[in-house]
C-alpha positions in Angstrom: 94.0 43.1 126.2 90.9 43.6 124.1 89.0 45.2 127.0 91.9 47.6 127.6 92.0 48.7 124.0 88.2 49.1 124.0 88.2 51.2 127.2 91.2 53.4 126.1 89.7 54.1 122.6 86.3 54.8 124.1 87.8 57.2 126.7 89.8 58.9 124.0 86.7 59.4 121.9 84.9 61.0 124.9 87.8 63.3 125.6 88.1 64.3 121.9 84.3 64.9 121.7 84.4 67.3 124.6 87.5 69.1 123.3 86.0 69.4 119.9 82.8 71.0 121.3 84.8 73.3 123.5 86.9 74.5 120.5 83.9 75.1 118.3 81.9 76.9 121.0 84.7 79.1 122.3 87.3 79.5 119.5 85.5 79.0 116.2 84.2 82.4 114.8 80.8 80.8 114.3 80.6 79.8 117.9 78.6 76.6 117.2 79.5 73.5 119.1 77.1 70.7 118.4 76.8 69.3 122.0 76.6 72.8 123.6 74.0 73.9 121.1 71.8 70.8 121.7 72.0 71.4 125.4 71.1 75.1 125.3 68.4 74.6 122.7 66.9 71.7 124.7 66.9 73.7 127.9 65.3 76.6 126.1 62.5 74.5 124.6 61.9 72.8 127.9 61.5 76.1 129.7 58.8 77.5 127.4 55.9 76.4 129.5 57.4 78.0 132.6 56.9 81.5 133.9 58.6 84.6 132.5 60.9 85.2 135.5 62.1 81.6 135.5 62.9 81.8 131.8 65.1 84.8 132.6 67.6 82.4 134.2 67.6 79.9 131.3 70.6 81.5 129.6 72.9 81.4 132.6 71.7 78.0 133.6 72.3 76.7 130.0 75.9 78.0 130.1 76.6 76.3 133.4 75.0 73.0 132.1 77.3 73.1 129.1 80.4 73.6 131.2 79.2 70.7 133.4 78.8 68.6 130.3 82.4 69.4 129.1 83.7 68.4 132.6 81.7 65.2 132.4 83.2 64.3 129.0 86.8 64.8 130.3 86.2 63.1 133.7 84.5 60.0 132.2 86.8 59.8 129.2 90.0 59.9 131.3 88.4 57.5 133.9 88.0 55.0 131.1 91.6 55.4 130.1 92.8 54.9 133.6 90.5 52.0 134.4 92.6 49.2 132.9 95.6 50.4 135.0 93.8 50.4 138.4 95.2 49.5 140.8 98.4 47.9 139.3 99.6 51.0 137.6 99.3 53.2 140.7 101.1 53.6 144.0 99.0 54.5 147.0 100.0 56.6 150.1 100.3 54.7 153.4 96.9 54.0 155.0 95.1 53.8 151.7 94.0 50.2 150.7 92.9 50.1 147.1 91.0 47.0 147.8 88.5 49.1 149.8 87.4 50.8 146.6 86.0 49.5 143.3 88.1 50.0 140.3 85.6 52.2 138.4 85.1 54.4 141.4 88.9 54.7 141.9 89.4 55.6 138.2 86.7 58.2 138.4 88.3 59.7 141.6 91.7 59.9 140.0 90.2 61.6 136.9 88.3 64.1 139.0 91.3 65.0 141.2 93.6 65.3 138.1 91.2 67.4 136.1 90.6 69.8 139.0 94.4 70.0 139.5 94.0 69.3 143.2 97.0 66.9 143.4 96.3 65.4 146.8 99.3 63.0 146.4 97.4 60.0 147.8 97.6 58.2 144.4 100.6 58.4 142.1 100.8 56.9 138.7 103.7 54.4 138.1 103.0 53.0 134.7 104.6 55.0 131.9 101.3 55.3 129.9 99.4 56.6 132.9 102.2 59.0 133.9 102.1 60.6 130.5 98.3 60.9 130.6 97.9 62.5 134.0 99.6 65.8 133.3 97.8 66.1 130.0 94.5 65.9 131.8 95.7 68.5 134.3 96.4 70.9 131.5 93.0 70.3 130.0 91.4 71.0 133.4 93.2 74.3 133.7 92.2 75.2 130.2 88.6 74.3 130.8 88.5 76.4 134.0 89.9 79.5 132.3 87.8 79.0 129.2 84.6 78.7 131.2 85.4 81.9 133.1 86.2 83.7 129.8 83.0 82.4 128.2 80.9 83.7 131.1 82.4 87.1 131.1 82.2 87.7 127.3 78.4 87.1 127.2 77.6 90.5 128.7 78.9 92.8 126.0 76.6 91.4 123.3 73.7 91.6 125.8 74.5 95.2 126.6 74.5 96.1 122.9 71.1 94.3 122.4 69.6 96.1 125.4 70.8 99.5 124.2 69.3 98.9 120.8 66.0 97.8 122.3 65.9 101.0 124.4 66.6 103.2 121.3 63.9 101.5 119.2 61.5 101.8 122.2 62.1 105.5 122.4 61.6 105.9 118.7 58.3 104.1 118.8 57.3 106.2 121.8 57.7 109.5 119.8 56.1 108.1 116.7 59.3 108.3 114.6 57.9 106.2 111.6 54.8 108.4 111.2 56.7 111.7 111.7 59.6 110.9 109.3 58.2 113.0 106.4 58.1 116.1 108.6 61.5 115.8 110.2 64.9 117.1 109.0 66.1 114.6 106.4 69.6 114.7 107.7 68.5 113.9 111.2 66.3 111.0 109.8 69.3 109.6 107.9 71.5 109.9 111.0 69.0 107.9 113.1 68.4 105.3 110.5 72.1 104.8 109.8 72.7 104.4 113.5 70.1 101.7 113.7 71.7 99.9 110.7 75.1 100.0 112.3 73.7 98.5 115.5 71.7 95.9 113.7 74.9 94.8 111.9 76.7 94.5 115.2 73.8 92.4 116.6 74.0 90.1 113.6 77.7 89.6 114.3 76.9 88.9 118.0 74.4 86.2 117.0 77.0 84.6 114.8 79.9 84.7 117.2 78.0 84.5 120.5 75.1 82.1 119.7 74.6 81.4 123.4 73.3 85.0 123.9 70.1 84.1 122.0 69.0 82.1 125.0 69.1 85.0 127.4 65.6 86.5 128.0 65.0 89.9 129.4 62.6 90.4 132.3 62.2 94.1 131.6 60.3 94.4 128.2 61.9 97.8 127.5 65.3 96.0 127.3 64.0 93.1 125.2 65.2 93.4 121.6 62.8 90.7 120.3 59.9 92.8 121.7 60.8 95.9 119.7 62.8 94.8 116.7 59.8 94.4 114.4 59.1 98.1 114.9 62.1 98.9 112.7 60.4 97.4 109.6 57.9 100.3 109.1 60.6 102.8 109.8 62.7 101.3 107.0 59.7 101.2 104.7 58.7 104.8 105.2 62.3 106.0 104.7 62.7 103.8 101.6 59.8 105.6 99.9 61.0 109.1 100.9 61.4 111.8 98.3 64.8 112.7 99.7 67.6 110.6 98.2 69.7 110.5 101.4 66.7 109.3 103.5 65.9 106.7 100.8 69.4 105.4 100.8 69.4 105.1 104.6 66.0 103.3 104.5 67.4 100.8 101.9 70.5 100.3 104.0 68.3 99.7 107.1 66.1 97.2 105.2 69.2 95.3 104.1 70.5 95.2 107.7 67.2 93.8 108.9 67.1 91.2 106.1 70.6 90.0 107.0 69.8 89.8 110.7 66.6 87.9 109.9 68.5 85.4 107.8 70.9 84.7 110.7 67.9 84.3 113.1 66.1 82.0 110.7 69.0 79.7 109.9 70.4 79.5 113.4 67.5 79.9 115.8 63.9 80.8 114.9 63.4 78.3 112.0 60.1 79.7 110.9 58.7 82.8 109.4 59.3 83.4 105.7 59.9 87.1 105.0 61.8 89.4 107.3 58.7 90.5 109.1 57.6 86.9 109.7 61.0 85.9 111.0 61.1 88.8 113.4 57.7 87.9 114.6 58.8 84.3 115.2 61.9 85.6 117.1 59.6 87.7 119.3 57.2 84.7 119.9 60.1 82.4 120.8 61.0 84.9 123.6 57.4 85.0 124.8 56.2 88.2 123.1 53.0 88.4 121.1 51.5 91.1 119.0 53.1 94.2 117.5 55.2 96.7 119.5 
């Protein structure tokens, strides 16, 4: 009886841990599940010595690894719950002899089949406790599948916003926007700077709600936000010292947006730097970029 309680409690803890991480990764506004974050951060750090093109697949690979971990938590957890009831709490289809299989392997098989909602019908639960548990695992399996597909699809909108901002900053650097600000129409300068501020605020929200997108690295440097983001700092500095009040206000707003984004990066990802410029440099370095844009 003691072993049955131990296995049941241990299995329930594994199931609860997996569900807790799924909830905080997918449903919590901060998007920070502990297990998923450790996995993604670990894969990201392990990939740093590798080539640039290989690191470009780290983000997708990390997402798949996290989903596999969630599946493993559920499969192993429910297998432990079923194990004390194998084979006495089950009925087998004709031609299947449970003596041919070890109890742990049989419990693992039942858990896999149930979580995947395959329902072969070769093994049917007869004990009340097991009969109540099996449909619950099936529901979790269905929720896990749909949640994983939703998670994969929702990654691309933040990445598109990040790439669009990188391209815009790249084009501004290309035309020497920071150096030419004093000679441009102040209204046009304010419009550009305010647009950058709005996009930076959206990126900050993305990093808060979609933390997994940090681990996606661009192969094309023109699309890489960490490569170009630090170029916004001199733009904000020049505008902040302008003699035109509208441009000055836009520059101050842009500086504030940069500072808030840098704080999110420092607290959640690139834990180095100091001031905003240092944090943005650490962000660029973490993604394999060195030197100024």
